[in-house]
C-alpha atoms as an extended CHARMM CRD file, in Angstrom:
* protein
*
       169  EXT
         1         1  MET       CA             33.4280000000      -18.1420000000      -11.5800000000  PROA      1               0.0000000000
         2         2  GLU       CA             31.5140000000      -16.7480000000      -14.5690000000  PROA      2               0.0000000000
         3         3  GLU       CA             29.5360000000      -19.9810000000      -14.7840000000  PROA      3               0.0000000000
         4         4  ALA       CA             28.5270000000      -19.6970000000      -11.1100000000  PROA      4               0.0000000000
         5         5  VAL       CA             27.4210000000      -16.0960000000      -11.6200000000  PROA      5               0.0000000000
         6         6  ALA       CA             25.3980000000      -17.1140000000      -14.6780000000  PROA      6               0.0000000000
         7         7  ARG       CA             23.6520000000      -19.8720000000      -12.6600000000  PROA      7               0.0000000000
         8         8  LEU       CA             22.8190000000      -17.4430000000       -9.8590000000  PROA      8               0.0000000000
         9         9  ASN       CA             21.4950000000      -14.9000000000      -12.3620000000  PROA      9               0.0000000000
        10        10  GLU       CA             19.2760000000      -17.5900000000      -13.8760000000  PROA      10              0.0000000000
        11        11  LYS       CA             17.9410000000      -18.4070000000      -10.3980000000  PROA      11              0.0000000000
        12        12  ILE       CA             17.1720000000      -14.7360000000       -9.7780000000  PROA      12              0.0000000000
        13        13  LEU       CA             15.2720000000      -14.4790000000      -13.0560000000  PROA      13              0.0000000000
        14        14  HSD       CA             13.3760000000      -17.6810000000      -12.2950000000  PROA      14              0.0000000000
        15        15  HSD       CA             12.3460000000      -16.4800000000       -8.8330000000  PROA      15              0.0000000000
        16        16  LEU       CA             11.3460000000      -13.0370000000      -10.1340000000  PROA      16              0.0000000000
        17        17  GLU       CA              9.1430000000      -14.6810000000      -12.7470000000  PROA      17              0.0000000000
        18        18  GLN       CA              7.6430000000      -17.0000000000      -10.1270000000  PROA      18              0.0000000000
        19        19  ALA       CA              6.9880000000      -14.0910000000       -7.7510000000  PROA      19              0.0000000000
        20        20  GLN       CA              5.2750000000      -12.1120000000      -10.5170000000  PROA      20              0.0000000000
        21        21  SER       CA              3.1940000000      -15.1180000000      -11.4970000000  PROA      21              0.0000000000
        22        22  LEU       CA              2.0160000000      -15.5660000000       -7.9000000000  PROA      22              0.0000000000
        23        23  ALA       CA              1.3270000000      -11.8380000000       -7.5170000000  PROA      23              0.0000000000
        24        24  SER       CA             -0.7360000000      -11.8450000000      -10.7160000000  PROA      24              0.0000000000
        25        25  GLU       CA             -2.6860000000      -14.8690000000       -9.5200000000  PROA      25              0.0000000000
        26        26  LEU       CA             -3.5280000000      -12.9580000000       -6.3300000000  PROA      26              0.0000000000
        27        27  GLY       CA             -4.4470000000       -9.7600000000       -8.2190000000  PROA      27              0.0000000000
        28        28  TYR       CA             -1.5300000000       -7.7040000000       -6.8560000000  PROA      28              0.0000000000
        29        29  GLY       CA             -0.4970000000       -6.3280000000      -10.2490000000  PROA      29              0.0000000000
        30        30  ASP       CA              3.0570000000       -5.7230000000      -11.4320000000  PROA      30              0.0000000000
        31        31  ILE       CA              5.2520000000       -6.1480000000       -8.3600000000  PROA      31              0.0000000000
        32        32  GLY       CA              8.2130000000       -4.8280000000      -10.3530000000  PROA      32              0.0000000000
        33        33  SER       CA              6.6750000000       -1.3420000000      -10.5500000000  PROA      33              0.0000000000
        34        34  TYR       CA              7.8760000000        1.2920000000       -8.1060000000  PROA      34              0.0000000000
        35        35  ALA       CA              8.0270000000       -0.2270000000       -4.6170000000  PROA      35              0.0000000000
        36        36  ARG       CA              5.0760000000       -2.5450000000       -5.2380000000  PROA      36              0.0000000000
        37        37  SER       CA              6.9720000000       -5.6490000000       -4.1060000000  PROA      37              0.0000000000
        38        38  ARG       CA              7.6890000000       -3.9210000000       -0.7900000000  PROA      38              0.0000000000
        39        39  GLU       CA              4.0430000000       -2.8900000000       -0.4360000000  PROA      39              0.0000000000
        40        40  VAL       CA              2.9850000000       -6.5000000000       -0.9880000000  PROA      40              0.0000000000
        41        41  ALA       CA              5.5830000000       -7.7830000000        1.5000000000  PROA      41              0.0000000000
        42        42  ALA       CA              4.6080000000       -5.1900000000        4.1200000000  PROA      42              0.0000000000
        43        43  ALA       CA              0.8970000000       -5.9410000000        3.7500000000  PROA      43              0.0000000000
        44        44  ILE       CA              1.4920000000       -9.6560000000        4.1690000000  PROA      44              0.0000000000
        45        45  VAL       CA              3.7020000000       -9.2250000000        7.2600000000  PROA      45              0.0000000000
        46        46  LEU       CA              1.4440000000       -6.5720000000        8.8350000000  PROA      46              0.0000000000
        47        47  GLY       CA             -1.7140000000       -8.5970000000        8.2190000000  PROA      47              0.0000000000
        48        48  HSD       CA             -3.1690000000       -6.0630000000        5.8000000000  PROA      48              0.0000000000
        49        49  LYS       CA             -4.9570000000       -6.6050000000        2.4910000000  PROA      49              0.0000000000
        50        50  VAL       CA             -2.9520000000       -5.5820000000       -0.5720000000  PROA      50              0.0000000000
        51        51  ALA       CA             -4.6270000000       -2.8390000000       -2.6070000000  PROA      51              0.0000000000
        52        52  SER       CA             -5.6810000000       -4.0110000000       -6.0480000000  PROA      52              0.0000000000
        53        53  SER       CA             -4.6250000000       -0.8250000000       -7.8600000000  PROA      53              0.0000000000
        54        54  PHE       CA             -1.6120000000        1.4610000000       -7.9140000000  PROA      54              0.0000000000
        55        55  SER       CA             -3.5860000000        4.6410000000       -7.2280000000  PROA      55              0.0000000000
        56        56  GLY       CA             -4.9990000000        5.4540000000       -3.8260000000  PROA      56              0.0000000000
        57        57  ALA       CA             -4.3680000000        3.2860000000       -0.8010000000  PROA      57              0.0000000000
        58        58  ASP       CA             -1.3250000000        1.0280000000       -0.6640000000  PROA      58              0.0000000000
        59        59  ALA       CA             -3.2020000000       -1.5020000000        1.4610000000  PROA      59              0.0000000000
        60        60  TYR       CA             -6.1410000000       -1.9220000000        3.8290000000  PROA      60              0.0000000000
        61        61  ASN       CA             -5.7180000000       -2.5690000000        7.5510000000  PROA      61              0.0000000000
        62        62  GLU       CA             -7.5110000000       -5.1730000000        9.6640000000  PROA      62              0.0000000000
        63        63  ALA       CA            -10.5600000000       -2.8850000000        9.9280000000  PROA      63              0.0000000000
        64        64  GLY       CA            -10.6780000000       -2.4500000000        6.1410000000  PROA      64              0.0000000000
        65        65  MET       CA             -9.4610000000        1.1490000000        6.3010000000  PROA      65              0.0000000000
        66        66  PRO       CA             -7.0630000000        2.3980000000        3.5910000000  PROA      66              0.0000000000
        67        67  VAL       CA             -3.4630000000        2.8990000000        4.7280000000  PROA      67              0.0000000000
        68        68  GLU       CA             -0.3510000000        4.5260000000        3.2780000000  PROA      68              0.0000000000
        69        69  TYR       CA              3.0750000000        2.8770000000        3.1660000000  PROA      69              0.0000000000
        70        70  LYS       CA              6.4820000000        4.4930000000        2.8890000000  PROA      70              0.0000000000
        71        71  SER       CA              9.4200000000        2.1590000000        2.3870000000  PROA      71              0.0000000000
        72        72  THR       CA             13.1550000000        2.5330000000        2.6770000000  PROA      72              0.0000000000
        73        73  ILE       CA             16.2960000000        0.4270000000        2.6120000000  PROA      73              0.0000000000
        74        74  SER       CA             18.1780000000        3.0280000000        4.6670000000  PROA      74              0.0000000000
        75        75  ASP       CA             19.3530000000        2.4650000000        8.2230000000  PROA      75              0.0000000000
        76        76  GLN       CA             16.4120000000        4.4550000000        9.5980000000  PROA      76              0.0000000000
        77        77  CYS       CA             12.7310000000        4.7030000000        8.7180000000  PROA      77              0.0000000000
        78        78  ARG       CA             11.5840000000        7.8600000000        6.9550000000  PROA      78              0.0000000000
        79        79  GLY       CA              8.9020000000        8.8780000000        4.5270000000  PROA      79              0.0000000000
        80        80  ALA       CA              9.1260000000       11.0690000000        1.4570000000  PROA      80              0.0000000000
        81        81  TYR       CA              5.9060000000       12.5120000000        0.1060000000  PROA      81              0.0000000000
        82        82  THR       CA              6.7420000000       13.5840000000       -3.4290000000  PROA      82              0.0000000000
        83        83  GLY       CA              4.8180000000       14.6670000000       -6.4870000000  PROA      83              0.0000000000
        84        84  ILE       CA              1.9770000000       16.2240000000       -4.5050000000  PROA      84              0.0000000000
        85        85  SER       CA             -0.3940000000       18.0460000000       -6.8490000000  PROA      85              0.0000000000
        86        86  VAL       CA             -0.4980000000       21.7910000000       -6.2760000000  PROA      86              0.0000000000
        87        87  GLN       CA             -3.8850000000       23.4360000000       -5.8210000000  PROA      87              0.0000000000
        88        88  SER       CA             -4.7340000000       27.0220000000       -6.8160000000  PROA      88              0.0000000000
        89        89  THR       CA             -4.8850000000       28.4320000000       -3.2580000000  PROA      89              0.0000000000
        90        90  TRP       CA             -3.3130000000       27.4230000000        0.0460000000  PROA      90              0.0000000000
        91        91  LYS       CA             -6.8040000000       26.9150000000        1.5180000000  PROA      91              0.0000000000
        92        92  GLU       CA             -7.6230000000       24.4780000000       -1.3000000000  PROA      92              0.0000000000
        93        93  GLN       CA             -4.2010000000       22.8380000000       -0.8370000000  PROA      93              0.0000000000
        94        94  VAL       CA             -4.9360000000       22.1460000000        2.8290000000  PROA      94              0.0000000000
        95        95  ARG       CA             -8.3550000000       20.6970000000        1.9400000000  PROA      95              0.0000000000
        96        96  TYR       CA             -6.7370000000       18.4630000000       -0.7010000000  PROA      96              0.0000000000
        97        97  LEU       CA             -4.0600000000       17.2540000000        1.7280000000  PROA      97              0.0000000000
        98        98  ARG       CA             -6.6270000000       16.5910000000        4.4490000000  PROA      98              0.0000000000
        99        99  GLU       CA             -9.3250000000       14.9180000000        2.3580000000  PROA      99              0.0000000000
       100       100  GLU       CA             -7.5600000000       13.3480000000       -0.6220000000  PROA      100             0.0000000000
       101       101  LYS       CA             -3.8490000000       12.9120000000       -0.0660000000  PROA      101             0.0000000000
       102       102  ILE       CA             -2.5250000000       12.6420000000        3.5080000000  PROA      102             0.0000000000
       103       103  ALA       CA             -5.1240000000       12.5670000000        6.3070000000  PROA      103             0.0000000000
       104       104  LYS       CA             -7.4360000000       10.4960000000        4.0950000000  PROA      104             0.0000000000
       105       105  TYR       CA             -5.3260000000        7.5740000000        5.3210000000  PROA      105             0.0000000000
       106       106  SER       CA             -5.8230000000        7.0540000000        9.0490000000  PROA      106             0.0000000000
       107       107  GLU       CA             -2.5380000000        5.1620000000        9.3230000000  PROA      107             0.0000000000
       108       108  HSD       CA              0.8090000000        5.7620000000        7.6540000000  PROA      108             0.0000000000
       109       109  TYR       CA              3.3790000000        2.9870000000        7.9480000000  PROA      109             0.0000000000
       110       110  TYR       CA              7.0920000000        3.6860000000        7.6480000000  PROA      110             0.0000000000
       111       111  ASN       CA              8.6720000000        0.3990000000        6.6610000000  PROA      111             0.0000000000
       112       112  ARG       CA             12.3740000000       -0.4250000000        6.6000000000  PROA      112             0.0000000000
       113       113  PHE       CA             13.6160000000       -3.3190000000        4.5210000000  PROA      113             0.0000000000
       114       114  SER       CA             16.9260000000       -5.1270000000        4.6770000000  PROA      114             0.0000000000
       115       115  GLN       CA             17.9200000000       -7.9250000000        2.3140000000  PROA      115             0.0000000000
       116       116  GLY       CA             14.3850000000       -7.8680000000        0.8770000000  PROA      116             0.0000000000
       117       117  ARG       CA             12.7710000000       -8.4630000000        4.2750000000  PROA      117             0.0000000000
       118       118  LEU       CA             10.6390000000       -6.0880000000        6.3410000000  PROA      118             0.0000000000
       119       119  VAL       CA             12.7260000000       -5.5870000000        9.4970000000  PROA      119             0.0000000000
       120       120  GLU       CA             11.0920000000       -2.5200000000       11.0490000000  PROA      120             0.0000000000
       121       121  SER       CA              7.7240000000       -0.7790000000       10.7980000000  PROA      121             0.0000000000
       122       122  TRP       CA              6.2940000000        2.2540000000       12.5460000000  PROA      122             0.0000000000
       123       123  LYS       CA              2.6880000000        3.4740000000       12.4440000000  PROA      123             0.0000000000
       124       124  VAL       CA              1.7600000000        7.1760000000       12.6340000000  PROA      124             0.0000000000
       125       125  ASP       CA             -1.7750000000        8.5700000000       12.6500000000  PROA      125             0.0000000000
       126       126  GLY       CA             -2.6730000000       10.3160000000        9.3680000000  PROA      126             0.0000000000
       127       127  LYS       CA             -3.7480000000       13.5310000000       11.1090000000  PROA      127             0.0000000000
       128       128  ILE       CA             -0.3820000000       13.7280000000       12.8490000000  PROA      128             0.0000000000
       129       129  VAL       CA              1.3870000000       13.1490000000        9.5160000000  PROA      129             0.0000000000
       130       130  LEU       CA             -0.6480000000       16.0140000000        8.0490000000  PROA      130             0.0000000000
       131       131  ASN       CA              0.3560000000       18.2730000000       10.9660000000  PROA      131             0.0000000000
       132       132  ILE       CA              4.0140000000       17.3430000000       10.4490000000  PROA      132             0.0000000000
       133       133  LEU       CA              3.9150000000       18.0240000000        6.7230000000  PROA      133             0.0000000000
       134       134  LEU       CA              1.7350000000       21.1650000000        6.6140000000  PROA      134             0.0000000000
       135       135  PRO       CA              4.3630000000       23.6820000000        7.7950000000  PROA      135             0.0000000000
       136       136  LYS       CA              6.9680000000       22.1580000000        5.4880000000  PROA      136             0.0000000000
       137       137  LEU       CA              4.6390000000       22.2890000000        2.5070000000  PROA      137             0.0000000000
       138       138  LYS       CA              3.3290000000       25.7720000000        3.3410000000  PROA      138             0.0000000000
       139       139  LYS       CA              6.8830000000       27.0930000000        3.2610000000  PROA      139             0.0000000000
       140       140  LYS       CA              7.4150000000       25.6520000000       -0.2380000000  PROA      140             0.0000000000
       141       141  TYR       CA              3.9590000000       26.4970000000       -1.6040000000  PROA      141             0.0000000000
       142       142  PRO       CA              4.6050000000       30.0840000000       -2.8270000000  PROA      142             0.0000000000
       143       143  THR       CA              7.7420000000       29.0990000000       -4.7280000000  PROA      143             0.0000000000
       144       144  VAL       CA              6.4180000000       25.9270000000       -6.3340000000  PROA      144             0.0000000000
       145       145  LEU       CA              3.6580000000       27.7990000000       -8.1870000000  PROA      145             0.0000000000
       146       146  LYS       CA              6.3200000000       29.4600000000      -10.3480000000  PROA      146             0.0000000000
       147       147  LYS       CA              7.9280000000       26.1990000000      -11.4560000000  PROA      147             0.0000000000
       148       148  LYS       CA              7.4260000000       24.5800000000      -14.8560000000  PROA      148             0.0000000000
       149       149  ASP       CA              6.3670000000       21.3320000000      -13.1460000000  PROA      149             0.0000000000
       150       150  PRO       CA              4.6830000000       22.5470000000       -9.9610000000  PROA      150             0.0000000000
       151       151  ARG       CA              4.5470000000       19.7320000000       -7.4250000000  PROA      151             0.0000000000
       152       152  LEU       CA              5.1360000000       19.7910000000       -3.6990000000  PROA      152             0.0000000000
       153       153  SER       CA              7.2380000000       17.4410000000       -1.6350000000  PROA      153             0.0000000000
       154       154  ALA       CA              8.2320000000       17.0430000000        1.9950000000  PROA      154             0.0000000000
       155       155  SER       CA              9.4290000000       14.2860000000        4.2840000000  PROA      155             0.0000000000
       156       156  VAL       CA              8.6340000000       12.8270000000        7.6640000000  PROA      156             0.0000000000
       157       157  THR       CA             11.9490000000       12.3540000000        9.4250000000  PROA      157             0.0000000000
       158       158  TRP       CA             13.1980000000        9.5110000000       11.6010000000  PROA      158             0.0000000000
       159       159  GLY       CA             12.9990000000       11.7770000000       14.6500000000  PROA      159             0.0000000000
       160       160  GLU       CA              9.3720000000       12.6450000000       13.8920000000  PROA      160             0.0000000000
       161       161  ILE       CA              8.5060000000        8.9830000000       13.3810000000  PROA      161             0.0000000000
       162       162  GLN       CA             10.0590000000        8.0870000000       16.7440000000  PROA      162             0.0000000000
       163       163  LYS       CA              8.3320000000       11.0120000000       18.4850000000  PROA      163             0.0000000000
       164       164  TYR       CA              4.8200000000       10.4280000000       17.1140000000  PROA      164             0.0000000000
       165       165  GLY       CA              4.8140000000        6.8380000000       15.9560000000  PROA      165             0.0000000000
       166       166  GLN       CA              4.1990000000        3.4350000000       17.3990000000  PROA      166             0.0000000000
       167       167  LYS       CA              6.6600000000        0.6800000000       16.5570000000  PROA      167             0.0000000000
       168       168  VAL       CA              4.8020000000       -2.3230000000       15.1950000000  PROA      168             0.0000000000
       169       169  ILE       CA              7.8300000000       -4.4010000000       14.1290000000  PROA      169             0.0000000000
């Protein structure tokens, strides 16, 4: 039994190394970082172009527009927006969210993976995502300024994705 497990572990390591080698050859970067392997898989399945860097867009759609991906292995799609930089005023925060963080991406994809495979994907317009998140973030804004590490976070729920999104897979 231990020998069989050792052989399977060796296969896993071999395939991980092969996958990283292929990703490097294609300029996708370190697919072991964060959810990069899921971003690469989603872009391939959705017909998007993988972003070449880890900052900014996760991928580019068929029209060449930057898009945002949120991935989960849960039973339902959802999207957590964490580590959002806090601006000095709420007015500046809204501008930042609209122009640099959320609505900058015309499409947000909520991708669900099972057994390493993309099994479900929903697309929501970036302006709608901003409208979903704004009240949640506004509620947290006054309290986060007092924290040692002031960053905002909020989520788009499964219900909101179903209500405002379009199922693409």
